Backbone as CSV, one residue per row, in Angstrom:
resi,resn,N_x,N_y,N_z,CA_x,CA_y,CA_z,C_x,C_y,C_z
1,MET,32.116,-63.097,-66.687,31.084,-63.905,-66.428,31.016,-65.216,-67.449
2,ARG,31.649,-65.301,-68.676,31.504,-66.348,-69.581,32.646,-67.250,-68.849
3,PHE,33.860,-66.914,-68.187,34.711,-67.586,-67.362,33.968,-68.061,-66.396
4,LEU,33.277,-67.796,-65.676,32.891,-68.255,-64.479,31.513,-69.454,-64.919
5,ASN,31.089,-68.925,-66.155,29.932,-70.409,-66.466,30.676,-71.488,-66.629
6,ARG,31.830,-71.543,-67.147,32.696,-72.918,-67.574,33.150,-73.316,-66.466
7,PHE,33.404,-72.455,-65.396,34.339,-72.712,-64.379,33.261,-73.570,-63.529
8,ILE,32.081,-73.263,-63.305,31.178,-73.987,-62.470,30.570,-75.372,-62.935
9,CYS,30.781,-75.290,-64.695,30.245,-76.302,-64.824,30.996,-77.642,-65.221
10,ILE,31.489,-75.830,-63.340,32.285,-76.297,-62.309,30.902,-76.645,-61.327
11,GLY,29.975,-97.633,-46.458,28.450,-97.646,-45.896,27.805,-98.735,-46.281
12,MET,26.520,-98.322,-46.501,25.226,-98.882,-47.092,25.557,-98.476,-48.246
13,SER,24.858,-100.021,-49.011,25.287,-99.837,-50.804,24.069,-100.587,-51.317
14,ALA,23.175,-99.895,-52.547,22.358,-100.631,-53.327,23.186,-100.945,-54.525
15,VAL,23.416,-102.043,-54.986,23.939,-102.780,-55.997,22.792,-103.112,-57.126
16,PHE,23.496,-102.346,-58.641,22.412,-102.869,-59.462,23.089,-103.102,-60.811
17,VAL,22.555,-103.446,-61.975,23.792,-104.248,-62.743,22.716,-103.204,-63.932
18,LEU,24.009,-102.691,-65.005,23.678,-101.747,-65.706,22.926,-102.511,-67.151
19,PRO,22.148,-102.150,-67.976,21.593,-102.998,-69.274,22.922,-103.396,-70.073
20,ALA,22.794,-104.241,-70.683,23.666,-104.816,-71.355,24.023,-103.998,-72.392
21,LEU,25.373,-104.095,-72.852,25.762,-103.361,-74.028,26.926,-104.350,-74.455
22,LYS,27.507,-103.926,-75.601,28.167,-104.979,-76.627,29.653,-105.166,-76.419
23,SER,30.241,-104.137,-75.989,31.744,-104.146,-76.129,32.677,-104.171,-74.682
24,HIS,33.604,-104.967,-74.749,34.374,-105.125,-73.495,35.797,-104.568,-73.688
25,VAL,35.982,-103.804,-74.823,37.341,-103.205,-75.150,37.523,-102.097,-74.069
26,TYR,38.902,-101.891,-73.669,39.263,-100.928,-73.000,38.829,-99.595,-73.473
27,GLY,38.324,-98.866,-72.310,37.945,-97.323,-73.049,36.634,-97.417,-73.664
28,GLU,35.750,-98.389,-73.646,34.494,-98.517,-74.289,33.370,-99.529,-73.309
29,GLU,31.936,-98.883,-73.541,31.212,-99.142,-72.443,31.110,-100.836,-72.322
30,ASN,31.433,-101.260,-71.186,31.365,-102.725,-70.647,30.025,-103.383,-70.265
31,MET,29.285,-104.622,-70.807,28.052,-104.908,-70.579,27.601,-105.511,-69.113
32,ASP,29.046,-105.995,-68.674,28.967,-106.756,-67.262,29.100,-105.641,-66.044
33,VAL,29.042,-104.353,-66.373,29.705,-103.602,-65.296,28.551,-103.413,-64.194
34,ARG,28.826,-103.792,-62.653,28.115,-103.742,-61.489,28.627,-102.216,-60.960
35,ILE,27.432,-101.646,-60.733,27.626,-100.398,-60.137,27.233,-100.185,-58.620
36,GLU,27.961,-99.833,-57.756,27.394,-99.669,-56.283,27.036,-98.204,-56.254
37,ARG,25.811,-97.903,-55.694,25.374,-96.695,-54.636,25.989,-96.861,-53.619
38,LYS,26.671,-95.920,-53.133,27.644,-96.043,-51.719,27.200,-94.201,-51.159
39,THR,27.729,-94.413,-49.799,27.663,-93.235,-49.102,28.791,-92.923,-47.983
40,CYS,29.216,-91.993,-47.907,30.222,-91.665,-46.721,29.884,-90.557,-46.244
41,LEU,30.463,-90.155,-45.121,30.476,-88.728,-44.219,31.725,-87.829,-44.890
42,ALA,31.381,-86.728,-45.233,32.360,-85.501,-45.471,33.035,-85.301,-44.055
43,GLY,33.926,-84.574,-43.948,34.706,-84.125,-42.710,33.698,-83.559,-41.907
44,ASP,32.731,-82.590,-42.444,31.808,-81.790,-41.955,30.746,-82.314,-41.463
45,GLY,30.653,-83.658,-41.800,29.223,-84.449,-41.341,28.227,-84.232,-42.352
46,VAL,28.630,-83.930,-43.784,27.494,-84.054,-44.769,27.646,-85.314,-45.560
47,THR,26.581,-85.754,-45.976,26.389,-87.151,-46.535,26.791,-87.034,-48.084
48,ILE,27.773,-87.538,-48.389,28.446,-87.784,-49.490,27.563,-88.960,-50.272
49,VAL,26.992,-88.932,-51.428,26.735,-90.235,-52.532,27.409,-90.394,-53.342
50,TYR,28.132,-91.450,-53.572,28.577,-91.747,-54.783,28.683,-93.211,-55.631
51,SER,28.948,-93.416,-56.750,28.558,-94.783,-57.462,30.395,-95.079,-57.389
52,ALA,30.276,-96.467,-57.475,31.567,-97.523,-57.639,31.317,-98.463,-58.580
53,ALA,32.519,-98.886,-59.034,32.486,-100.087,-59.866,33.893,-100.496,-60.308
54,GLY,33.727,-101.711,-60.022,35.188,-102.482,-60.949,36.154,-102.540,-59.749
55,SER,37.683,-103.032,-60.278,38.591,-103.204,-59.319,39.955,-102.700,-60.239
56,GLY,40.983,-102.474,-59.688,42.152,-102.213,-60.055,42.769,-100.585,-59.773
57,GLU,44.197,-100.835,-59.418,44.704,-99.608,-58.997,45.447,-99.391,-60.453
58,PRO,45.655,-97.977,-60.471,45.299,-96.939,-59.724,43.537,-96.931,-59.844
59,ALA,42.878,-96.326,-59.026,41.665,-95.789,-59.097,41.285,-94.972,-59.926
60,LEU,40.178,-94.352,-60.765,39.860,-93.217,-61.323,38.777,-92.870,-60.765
61,VAL,38.620,-91.396,-60.363,37.575,-90.891,-59.335,37.335,-89.692,-60.337
62,PHE,35.838,-89.150,-60.561,35.395,-88.535,-61.616,34.777,-87.665,-60.863
63,ILE,34.813,-86.235,-60.752,34.331,-85.341,-60.398,33.555,-84.102,-61.210
64,HIS,32.179,-83.996,-61.079,31.459,-83.291,-61.885,31.662,-81.898,-61.775
65,GLY,30.923,-80.740,-62.458,31.080,-79.616,-62.615,29.882,-78.922,-61.482
66,GLY,30.009,-78.072,-61.739,28.812,-76.991,-60.960,27.714,-77.104,-61.248
67,LEU,26.703,-77.468,-60.463,25.436,-77.762,-60.931,24.949,-79.045,-61.395
68,ALA,25.935,-79.925,-61.619,25.969,-81.269,-62.303,25.800,-82.172,-61.348
69,ASP,25.989,-83.481,-61.877,26.032,-84.349,-60.641,26.781,-85.688,-60.928
70,ARG,26.888,-86.754,-60.386,27.932,-88.092,-60.710,27.366,-88.579,-61.794
71,THR,25.903,-88.330,-62.533,25.475,-89.129,-63.558,26.093,-88.918,-64.947
72,PHE,26.821,-87.460,-64.622,27.528,-87.160,-65.959,28.719,-88.017,-66.642
73,TRP,29.095,-88.981,-65.229,30.420,-90.140,-65.838,29.739,-91.298,-65.937
74,ASP,28.557,-91.460,-66.196,28.130,-93.063,-66.120,28.930,-93.693,-66.913
75,GLY,29.163,-93.208,-68.436,29.801,-93.910,-69.327,31.362,-94.255,-69.026
76,GLN,31.790,-93.127,-68.312,33.080,-93.722,-67.927,33.285,-94.680,-66.717
77,LEU,32.588,-94.687,-66.091,32.048,-95.966,-64.933,31.835,-97.131,-65.701
78,LYS,31.448,-97.124,-66.785,30.983,-98.594,-67.534,32.193,-98.776,-68.476
79,ALA,32.963,-97.446,-69.040,34.219,-98.044,-69.766,35.194,-98.166,-69.046
80,PHE,35.424,-97.844,-67.639,36.817,-98.069,-67.570,36.923,-99.271,-66.128
81,ALA,35.707,-99.430,-65.575,35.694,-100.422,-64.713,36.366,-101.703,-64.921
82,CYS,36.631,-101.924,-66.292,37.054,-103.194,-66.699,38.617,-103.343,-66.051
83,ARG,39.385,-102.358,-65.880,40.645,-102.107,-65.259,41.021,-101.490,-64.234
84,HIS,40.055,-100.686,-63.701,40.458,-100.017,-62.774,39.164,-99.712,-61.569
85,ARG,39.214,-99.688,-60.392,38.164,-99.019,-59.604,37.708,-97.570,-59.744
86,ALA,36.706,-97.517,-60.311,36.020,-96.310,-61.094,35.021,-95.771,-59.898
87,VAL,35.526,-94.776,-59.592,34.286,-93.932,-58.616,33.828,-92.753,-58.995
88,ALA,32.345,-91.686,-59.023,32.101,-90.618,-59.079,30.889,-90.299,-58.096
89,LEU,31.314,-89.193,-57.660,30.680,-88.507,-56.532,29.675,-87.348,-56.993
90,ASP,28.844,-87.276,-55.852,27.886,-86.016,-55.924,28.659,-85.005,-54.968
91,LEU,29.228,-84.054,-55.330,29.853,-82.995,-54.015,28.348,-82.636,-53.610
92,ALA,28.947,-82.306,-52.183,28.085,-81.463,-51.288,27.032,-80.493,-51.982
93,GLY,25.622,-80.424,-51.849,24.763,-79.695,-52.520,24.255,-79.977,-53.948
94,HIS,25.068,-81.153,-54.429,24.663,-81.762,-55.763,23.876,-82.980,-55.661
95,GLY,23.277,-83.461,-56.810,22.903,-84.736,-56.879,22.129,-85.256,-55.616
96,GLU,22.421,-86.517,-55.274,21.978,-86.665,-53.774,22.578,-86.622,-52.670
97,SER,23.562,-85.760,-52.677,24.284,-85.701,-51.663,23.827,-84.439,-50.612
98,GLY,24.505,-84.771,-49.394,23.568,-83.350,-48.352,23.869,-81.826,-48.966
99,ILE,23.061,-81.060,-48.385,22.822,-79.707,-48.468,23.218,-79.019,-47.051
100,ASP,23.518,-79.811,-46.264,23.487,-78.908,-44.884,24.950,-78.757,-44.341
101,ARG,25.564,-77.908,-45.222,26.767,-77.230,-45.337,26.975,-75.654,-44.656
102,LYS,27.712,-75.717,-43.784,27.626,-74.402,-43.073,28.726,-73.496,-43.848
103,LYS,29.587,-74.022,-44.227,30.793,-73.591,-45.253,31.042,-74.163,-46.410
104,TRP,30.897,-73.132,-47.546,30.958,-73.630,-48.747,32.308,-73.049,-49.386
105,GLY,32.740,-73.964,-50.629,33.984,-73.326,-51.138,34.830,-74.510,-51.898
106,ILE,35.529,-74.146,-52.855,36.340,-75.370,-53.480,37.350,-76.202,-52.483
107,PRO,37.780,-75.984,-51.570,38.570,-76.776,-50.628,37.802,-77.342,-49.721
108,GLU,36.543,-77.217,-49.668,35.564,-77.957,-48.988,35.204,-78.906,-50.041
109,PHE,34.908,-78.718,-51.015,34.518,-79.681,-52.045,35.647,-80.662,-52.203
110,GLY,36.970,-80.489,-52.254,38.121,-81.292,-52.415,38.321,-82.108,-51.198
111,ALA,37.581,-81.712,-50.013,37.504,-82.592,-48.663,36.241,-83.575,-49.277
112,ASP,35.647,-83.360,-49.813,34.396,-84.341,-50.080,34.947,-85.460,-51.048
113,VAL,35.943,-85.007,-51.849,36.708,-86.202,-52.995,37.443,-86.716,-51.709
114,LYS,38.086,-86.391,-50.956,38.973,-86.904,-49.830,38.389,-87.863,-49.259
115,ALA,37.105,-87.661,-48.522,36.511,-88.234,-47.973,36.035,-89.721,-48.597
116,VAL,35.702,-89.744,-49.771,35.444,-90.580,-50.679,36.286,-91.487,-50.946
117,ILE,37.257,-91.152,-51.197,38.787,-92.031,-51.435,39.058,-92.713,-50.239
118,GLU,39.102,-91.761,-48.891,39.344,-92.582,-47.888,38.248,-93.567,-47.288
119,ALA,37.193,-93.671,-47.678,35.949,-94.542,-47.604,36.247,-95.919,-48.508
120,GLU,36.867,-95.471,-49.261,37.294,-96.795,-50.486,38.422,-97.256,-50.148
121,ALA,39.114,-96.930,-49.461,40.707,-97.039,-48.970,41.238,-97.514,-50.036
122,LEU,41.309,-96.618,-51.204,41.921,-96.248,-52.453,43.775,-95.899,-51.986
123,LYS,44.552,-96.772,-52.721,45.997,-96.472,-52.347,46.488,-95.389,-53.185
124,GLU,46.364,-95.666,-54.593,46.474,-95.100,-55.909,45.593,-94.298,-56.744
125,VAL,45.584,-93.309,-56.963,44.111,-92.368,-57.564,44.937,-91.480,-58.827
126,ILE,43.815,-91.420,-59.956,43.767,-90.067,-60.803,42.696,-89.678,-60.893
127,LEU,42.714,-88.387,-60.347,41.704,-87.634,-60.303,41.188,-86.873,-61.702
128,PHE,40.008,-86.884,-61.780,39.303,-86.234,-63.237,37.999,-85.184,-62.833
129,GLY,38.207,-83.886,-63.227,37.259,-83.277,-62.985,36.881,-82.286,-63.606
130,ASN,35.612,-82.372,-64.461,34.710,-81.401,-65.182,34.722,-80.062,-64.757
131,SER,34.913,-79.010,-65.440,34.822,-77.662,-65.025,35.104,-77.486,-63.698
132,LEU,34.054,-76.902,-62.759,34.364,-76.618,-61.665,35.306,-78.008,-60.777
133,GLY,34.820,-79.032,-61.280,35.658,-80.355,-60.901,36.847,-80.256,-60.730
134,GLY,37.703,-79.703,-61.739,39.194,-79.563,-62.111,39.718,-78.967,-61.012
135,PRO,39.394,-77.727,-60.563,40.198,-77.077,-59.203,39.797,-77.947,-58.151
136,VAL,38.572,-78.192,-57.862,38.421,-79.520,-56.758,39.175,-80.495,-56.820
137,ALA,39.596,-81.088,-57.938,40.736,-82.173,-57.924,41.740,-81.922,-57.662
138,ILE,42.337,-80.788,-57.830,43.773,-79.932,-57.317,43.624,-79.902,-56.066
139,GLU,42.493,-79.301,-55.411,42.319,-79.357,-54.077,42.248,-80.386,-53.205
140,ALA,41.618,-81.262,-53.804,41.686,-83.219,-53.237,43.187,-83.539,-53.339
141,ALA,43.918,-83.165,-54.457,45.404,-83.715,-54.330,46.363,-83.191,-53.400
142,LEU,45.963,-82.025,-53.122,46.686,-81.586,-51.700,46.471,-82.081,-50.539
143,LEU,45.193,-82.296,-50.567,44.896,-83.103,-49.059,45.202,-84.680,-49.004
144,LEU,45.720,-85.196,-50.386,46.103,-86.541,-50.308,47.711,-86.608,-50.720
145,PRO,48.308,-86.224,-50.354,50.177,-86.237,-51.003,50.412,-87.671,-50.891
146,GLY,50.839,-88.104,-51.828,51.425,-89.805,-51.996,50.354,-90.487,-52.998
147,LYS,49.169,-90.111,-52.703,48.160,-90.891,-53.175,47.851,-90.734,-54.517
148,VAL,47.916,-89.315,-55.078,47.408,-89.011,-56.368,48.638,-88.933,-57.638
149,LEU,48.381,-89.682,-58.691,49.255,-89.940,-60.003,49.302,-89.091,-60.536
150,GLY,47.883,-88.150,-60.688,47.778,-87.093,-61.728,46.368,-86.488,-61.750
151,VAL,45.969,-85.334,-62.013,44.987,-84.847,-62.085,44.720,-84.315,-63.696
152,VAL,43.538,-84.613,-64.048,43.061,-84.499,-65.571,41.842,-83.743,-65.451
153,GLY,41.755,-82.389,-65.964,40.617,-81.709,-66.056,39.930,-81.797,-67.598
154,VAL,38.534,-81.741,-67.499,37.788,-81.726,-68.638,36.770,-80.643,-68.677
155,ASP,37.413,-79.842,-69.872,37.006,-78.765,-70.220,36.832,-77.528,-69.187
156,THR,38.056,-77.905,-68.627,38.812,-76.812,-67.380,40.178,-76.394,-67.740
157,PHE,40.945,-75.939,-66.671,42.101,-75.149,-66.922,42.426,-74.727,-67.909
158,GLN,41.408,-73.959,-68.827,42.022,-72.879,-69.771,42.798,-71.954,-69.588
159,ILE,42.722,-71.600,-68.108,43.630,-70.636,-67.771,43.908,-71.081,-66.209
160,LEU,44.877,-71.516,-66.118,45.473,-71.949,-64.803,45.239,-70.883,-63.912
161,ALA,45.542,-69.567,-64.290,46.137,-68.603,-63.144,44.969,-67.602,-63.251
162,TYR,44.014,-68.322,-63.040,42.904,-67.263,-62.870,42.277,-66.854,-61.554
163,ARG,41.943,-65.715,-61.173,41.480,-65.679,-59.914,40.175,-64.970,-60.081
164,ILE,38.900,-65.665,-59.528,37.486,-65.013,-59.410,37.501,-63.869,-58.590
165,THR,36.644,-62.721,-59.389,36.543,-61.710,-58.707,35.557,-61.868,-57.707
166,PRO,35.627,-60.957,-56.657,34.160,-60.960,-55.826,33.206,-60.175,-56.446
167,GLU,33.404,-59.405,-57.571,32.145,-58.965,-58.497,31.426,-60.058,-59.152
168,GLU,32.580,-60.993,-59.766,32.110,-62.060,-60.911,30.933,-62.961,-60.011
169,ALA,31.711,-63.378,-58.432,30.991,-64.480,-58.098,29.527,-63.613,-57.497
170,GLU,29.487,-62.306,-56.997,28.263,-61.785,-56.602,27.093,-61.661,-57.781
171,GLU,27.866,-61.563,-58.977,26.772,-61.417,-59.930,26.108,-62.650,-60.505
172,ARG,27.177,-63.857,-60.510,26.690,-65.110,-60.650,25.443,-65.379,-59.717
173,LYS,25.675,-65.317,-58.287,24.907,-65.443,-57.278,23.643,-64.934,-57.383
174,GLU,23.490,-63.592,-57.401,22.631,-62.926,-57.751,21.583,-63.252,-58.904
175,SER,22.201,-63.514,-60.030,21.630,-64.065,-61.244,20.735,-65.342,-60.592
176,PHE,21.297,-66.308,-60.146,20.670,-67.339,-59.925,19.409,-67.393,-58.834
177,ARG,19.590,-66.166,-57.709,18.846,-65.734,-56.647,17.513,-65.393,-57.286
178,GLN,17.976,-64.643,-58.458,16.508,-63.814,-58.969,15.738,-64.952,-59.899
179,ASP,16.528,-65.320,-60.389,15.925,-66.556,-61.700,16.429,-67.845,-61.842
180,PHE,16.347,-68.689,-61.107,17.455,-69.843,-61.201,17.113,-70.587,-62.279
181,LYS,15.832,-71.033,-62.736,15.601,-71.827,-63.872,16.118,-70.914,-65.251
182,GLY,15.988,-69.136,-65.382,16.154,-68.826,-66.199,17.758,-68.257,-66.673
183,ALA,18.547,-68.272,-65.257,19.868,-68.091,-65.149,20.807,-69.658,-65.749
184,LEU,20.240,-70.743,-65.332,20.313,-71.934,-65.669,20.493,-72.379,-67.239
185,LYS,19.251,-71.895,-67.659,18.902,-72.049,-69.060,19.870,-71.264,-70.073
186,GLN,20.333,-69.841,-69.841,21.450,-69.176,-70.119,22.474,-69.742,-70.260
187,MET,23.149,-70.425,-68.710,24.235,-70.777,-68.824,24.585,-71.995,-69.685
188,VAL,23.512,-72.819,-69.609,23.799,-74.138,-70.291,23.989,-73.761,-71.750
189,ARG,23.209,-72.709,-72.253,23.321,-72.539,-73.627,24.649,-71.955,-74.150
190,MET,25.421,-71.395,-73.195,26.790,-70.543,-73.417,27.892,-71.665,-73.532
191,LEU,27.503,-73.190,-73.082,28.299,-74.355,-72.621,28.364,-75.080,-74.207
192,PHE,27.783,-74.590,-74.820,27.860,-75.691,-76.272,27.835,-74.790,-77.503
193,HIS,28.294,-75.543,-78.411,28.311,-74.941,-80.093,26.958,-74.751,-80.168
194,GLU,26.817,-73.756,-81.240,25.191,-73.374,-81.444,24.626,-74.396,-82.329
195,ASP,25.173,-75.387,-82.954,24.464,-76.341,-83.466,24.779,-77.613,-82.796
196,ALA,24.901,-77.882,-81.330,24.961,-78.646,-80.581,23.378,-79.352,-80.424
197,ASP,23.380,-80.472,-80.297,22.402,-81.763,-79.962,21.486,-80.855,-79.074
198,THR,20.193,-80.438,-79.664,19.612,-79.802,-78.688,18.700,-80.933,-77.890
199,VAL,18.446,-81.727,-77.765,18.341,-82.946,-77.005,19.131,-83.294,-75.950
200,LEU,20.485,-83.295,-76.241,21.261,-83.680,-75.067,21.587,-82.161,-74.457
201,MET,21.397,-81.024,-75.119,21.405,-79.605,-73.929,20.190,-79.798,-73.116
202,ALA,19.001,-80.055,-73.410,17.801,-80.149,-72.635,18.066,-81.186,-71.534
203,GLU,18.761,-82.241,-71.891,18.658,-83.311,-70.642,19.893,-82.860,-69.532
204,ALA,20.968,-82.223,-70.052,22.066,-81.392,-69.311,21.294,-80.876,-68.387
205,GLU,20.475,-79.569,-68.868,19.892,-78.550,-68.099,18.661,-79.533,-67.009
206,ARG,17.895,-80.218,-67.537,17.233,-81.022,-67.028,17.506,-81.338,-65.520
207,ARG,18.985,-82.319,-65.632,19.835,-82.891,-64.639,20.260,-81.759,-63.345
208,MET,20.799,-80.343,-64.218,21.461,-79.525,-63.554,20.344,-78.914,-62.507
209,ALA,18.885,-78.854,-63.023,17.903,-77.884,-62.407,17.279,-78.621,-61.170
210,GLY,17.993,-80.066,-60.813,17.440,-80.510,-59.472,18.470,-80.052,-58.261
211,THR,19.353,-79.307,-58.738,20.413,-78.766,-57.639,19.623,-77.758,-56.727
212,SER,19.897,-77.863,-55.678,19.433,-76.767,-54.410,19.423,-75.036,-54.945
213,PRO,18.525,-74.522,-55.091,19.195,-73.276,-55.513,20.027,-72.371,-54.165
214,GLU,19.607,-72.851,-52.759,19.872,-72.126,-52.149,21.530,-72.397,-51.599
215,ALA,21.775,-74.088,-52.059,23.182,-74.472,-52.068,23.893,-74.016,-53.219
216,ALA,23.246,-73.683,-54.490,23.891,-73.083,-55.674,24.699,-71.485,-55.276
217,GLN,23.619,-70.847,-54.553,23.944,-69.606,-54.255,24.853,-69.329,-53.177
218,ALA,25.049,-70.508,-52.196,26.208,-70.421,-51.355,27.239,-70.739,-51.962
219,MET,27.002,-71.763,-53.122,28.383,-71.976,-53.736,29.102,-70.718,-54.607
220,PHE,28.374,-70.036,-55.319,28.831,-68.745,-56.108,29.478,-68.004,-55.088
221,ALA,28.819,-67.837,-54.126,29.355,-66.373,-53.196,30.571,-66.945,-52.429
222,SER,30.570,-68.112,-52.308,32.026,-68.759,-51.921,33.117,-68.858,-52.796
223,PHE,33.012,-68.538,-54.156,33.851,-68.465,-55.061,34.846,-67.303,-55.301
224,ALA,34.454,-66.316,-54.661,34.890,-65.046,-54.500,36.376,-64.709,-54.091
225,GLY,37.312,-64.292,-54.942,38.557,-64.509,-54.689,39.514,-65.662,-54.442
226,TYR,38.752,-67.017,-55.221,39.729,-67.921,-55.042,40.752,-67.991,-56.065
227,ASP,41.717,-68.348,-55.863,43.147,-68.239,-57.098,43.312,-69.733,-57.115
228,ALA,42.979,-70.043,-58.227,43.049,-71.354,-58.848,44.702,-71.345,-59.224
229,GLY,45.480,-70.541,-59.399,46.849,-70.520,-60.012,47.489,-71.161,-58.658
230,ALA,47.179,-70.691,-57.535,48.045,-70.443,-56.488,47.953,-72.333,-56.001
231,ALA,46.963,-72.616,-56.274,46.761,-74.130,-55.621,47.627,-75.055,-56.909
232,ALA,47.227,-74.641,-58.073,47.676,-75.395,-59.129,49.546,-75.622,-58.934
233,ARG,49.734,-74.334,-58.540,51.811,-74.040,-58.593,52.024,-75.076,-57.068
234,ARG,50.959,-75.405,-56.288,51.746,-76.353,-55.203,51.339,-77.713,-55.373
235,VAL,50.545,-78.253,-56.480,49.782,-79.550,-56.508,50.987,-80.736,-56.516
236,GLY,52.059,-80.600,-57.593,53.296,-81.387,-57.229,53.040,-82.656,-58.170
237,VAL,51.809,-82.588,-59.116,51.416,-84.051,-59.893,51.496,-83.591,-61.574
238,PRO,51.544,-84.532,-62.369,50.956,-83.915,-63.540,49.502,-83.448,-63.665
239,VAL,49.435,-82.568,-64.614,48.140,-81.640,-64.613,47.806,-82.128,-66.206
240,ARG,46.760,-82.705,-66.474,46.421,-82.767,-68.238,44.923,-82.257,-68.118
241,ALA,44.815,-81.990,-69.401,43.366,-81.428,-69.736,42.788,-82.273,-70.824
242,ILE,41.469,-82.539,-70.905,40.716,-83.119,-72.248,39.959,-81.891,-72.337
243,ASN,39.899,-81.024,-73.195,38.802,-79.943,-73.590,38.403,-79.928,-74.663
244,GLY,37.233,-79.110,-74.833,36.549,-78.715,-76.130,37.374,-77.731,-76.773
245,ASP,36.668,-77.169,-77.911,37.186,-75.929,-78.615,36.468,-74.924,-78.602
246,LEU,35.274,-74.807,-77.367,34.628,-73.688,-77.439,35.177,-72.620,-76.846
247,PHE,36.263,-72.738,-75.838,36.755,-71.879,-75.142,38.491,-72.203,-75.315
248,PRO,39.305,-71.245,-75.644,40.635,-71.398,-75.751,41.254,-71.990,-74.674
249,THR,42.471,-72.804,-75.179,43.341,-73.068,-73.877,44.741,-72.749,-73.882
250,ASP,45.174,-72.326,-72.990,46.441,-71.578,-72.907,47.477,-72.177,-72.489
251,ILE,47.881,-73.265,-73.137,49.058,-74.546,-72.680,50.460,-73.625,-72.427
252,GLU,50.659,-72.887,-73.129,51.907,-72.292,-72.697,51.977,-71.612,-71.590
253,GLY,51.008,-71.013,-71.284,50.541,-70.050,-70.506,50.515,-70.952,-69.045
254,ASN,49.724,-72.014,-68.979,49.525,-72.900,-68.052,51.177,-73.666,-67.412
255,ARG,51.759,-73.658,-68.267,53.012,-74.156,-68.019,54.054,-73.391,-67.191
256,LYS,53.364,-72.328,-67.599,54.280,-71.420,-66.177,53.490,-71.472,-65.125
257,VAL,52.632,-72.031,-64.936,51.831,-72.064,-63.680,52.473,-73.614,-63.065
258,THR,52.281,-74.451,-63.699,52.914,-75.993,-63.235,53.338,-76.706,-64.619
259,ALA,54.634,-76.729,-64.358,55.293,-77.314,-65.583,55.087,-78.310,-66.363
260,ASP,54.423,-79.429,-65.640,54.162,-80.578,-66.048,52.772,-80.642,-66.496
261,PHE,52.462,-79.959,-67.727,50.816,-79.790,-67.988,50.920,-79.772,-69.484
262,ASP,49.639,-80.546,-69.774,49.364,-80.846,-71.254,48.003,-80.683,-71.566
263,ALA,47.706,-80.426,-72.665,46.014,-80.520,-72.984,46.021,-81.027,-74.350
264,ILE,44.913,-82.156,-74.494,44.258,-82.213,-75.815,42.988,-81.445,-76.310
265,ILE,42.803,-81.070,-77.638,41.666,-80.442,-77.633,40.927,-81.097,-78.814
266,MET,39.465,-81.408,-78.357,38.692,-82.216,-79.087,37.727,-80.995,-79.677
267,LYS,37.831,-81.340,-81.197,37.315,-80.269,-82.229,36.016,-80.391,-82.072
268,HIS,35.237,-79.313,-82.050,33.648,-78.951,-82.283,32.972,-79.430,-81.052
269,THR,33.718,-79.350,-80.037,33.046,-79.769,-78.875,32.904,-78.842,-77.722
270,GLY,32.149,-78.824,-76.997,31.762,-78.007,-75.905,32.485,-78.269,-74.533
271,HIS,31.351,-78.211,-73.518,31.374,-78.075,-71.899,31.560,-79.457,-71.742
272,TYR,30.990,-80.406,-71.895,30.685,-81.779,-71.639,31.184,-82.950,-72.811
273,PRO,32.343,-82.931,-72.940,32.797,-83.914,-74.104,32.450,-85.449,-73.787
274,MET,32.133,-85.565,-72.161,32.301,-87.144,-72.175,30.464,-87.633,-72.573
275,LEU,29.789,-86.352,-72.762,28.404,-86.607,-73.415,28.280,-86.280,-74.754
276,GLU,29.083,-85.353,-75.142,28.708,-85.131,-76.704,29.420,-86.129,-77.580
277,SER,30.643,-86.709,-77.198,31.594,-87.358,-78.224,31.988,-88.348,-76.936
278,PRO,30.957,-89.281,-76.805,31.940,-90.061,-75.675,33.148,-91.316,-76.006
279,GLY,32.698,-91.405,-77.336,33.523,-92.526,-77.851,35.170,-91.791,-77.924
280,GLU,35.262,-91.030,-78.503,36.354,-90.279,-78.748,37.024,-89.964,-77.379
281,PHE,35.865,-89.267,-76.467,36.455,-88.728,-75.179,37.289,-89.984,-74.169
282,ASN,36.531,-91.375,-74.274,37.034,-92.428,-73.670,38.318,-92.810,-74.309
283,ARG,38.362,-92.814,-75.695,39.906,-92.902,-76.330,40.632,-91.986,-75.812
284,ARG,40.446,-90.555,-75.555,41.361,-89.880,-75.006,41.998,-89.936,-73.732
285,VAL,40.653,-90.289,-72.861,41.328,-90.948,-71.327,42.033,-92.000,-71.234
286,ALA,41.824,-92.960,-72.249,42.660,-94.184,-72.294,44.064,-93.644,-72.344
287,GLU,44.270,-92.869,-73.671,45.546,-91.993,-74.058,46.058,-91.490,-73.203
288,ILE,45.540,-90.837,-72.231,46.397,-90.158,-71.095,46.970,-90.786,-69.750
289,LEU,45.746,-91.845,-69.748,46.243,-92.968,-68.569,47.169,-93.797,-69.004
290,ALA,47.659,-94.053,-70.248,48.509,-94.613,-70.419,50.028,-93.750,-70.603
291,GLY,49.828,-92.432,-70.537,50.849,-91.652,-70.699,51.201,-91.383,-69.146
292,LEU,50.219,-91.123,-68.239,50.444,-91.108,-66.808,51.012,-92.402,-66.211
293,LEU,50.441,-93.570,-66.745,51.038,-94.626,-65.987,52.624,-95.231,-66.577
294,ASN,52.804,-94.856,-67.794,53.992,-95.081,-68.526,55.142,-93.910,-67.316
295,LYS,54.655,-92.806,-67.413,55.567,-91.839,-66.548,55.974,-92.307,-65.425
296,GLU,54.787,-92.881,-64.671,54.992,-93.086,-62.949,55.863,-94.595,-63.013
297,SER,55.797,-95.050,-63.942,56.854,-96.464,-64.232,58.480,-96.395,-64.765
298,ASN,58.660,-95.183,-65.016,59.893,-94.999,-65.588,60.693,-93.938,-64.137
């Protein structure tokens, strides 16, 4: 249950200008970022809503966790659009994206990411995925051979070889079917340190409460038997992680799954480091980007 909690948490455009901020430094929020709200269609016809800003390759694509939405990445769009095309999407069933999906699952979410990348005509990308977004990023990379320079998990990939049992998936689906609000509140509490900012926790819960209960139940049911390790063994690109220390990360065990793996652990940080410690998190992102781009150039 505890693993599944952190695993799930896993066209036409309207342009607006974000409020003025102070810094133009790479990895810090930029005062002049223009963000577009855009849409495209997934392969099964579901409407996917996404935000995009900036320009420059490789593009950075940010994927939220289960029950979250693309706004969890607002700080990263504002920080990295000065040098990169930065994109954050709502997976089907989340945020503003459509819920009329017949087949749910992590590979299908990966296809949502692929649809956005193709709609943007991006040539080279680095994928960032929080919680559920980590396995989704790996599935997207498998669908985009030659385009993905690396996959960066955010408080995910603690145990790459994990397989979700049918019993775990069914238990979580049933808990959300019986009491969506109560199950959500319990899950959110488990994803933060005990002394975490209660205002931040309440805001995360508020945003996640907007998820369609029916879509959430279908998503949980689809996790049964999913083998994250099998996908990671096939991905063939560097895999990195920026994780909190709430749950231990098995770096050496993960390297047995995919040799080119490494992780940065942020101290006293929970499941949403981009919200809890945005300054440090953005510095860590910049550090990983520099390493991946240097690796690509050698």
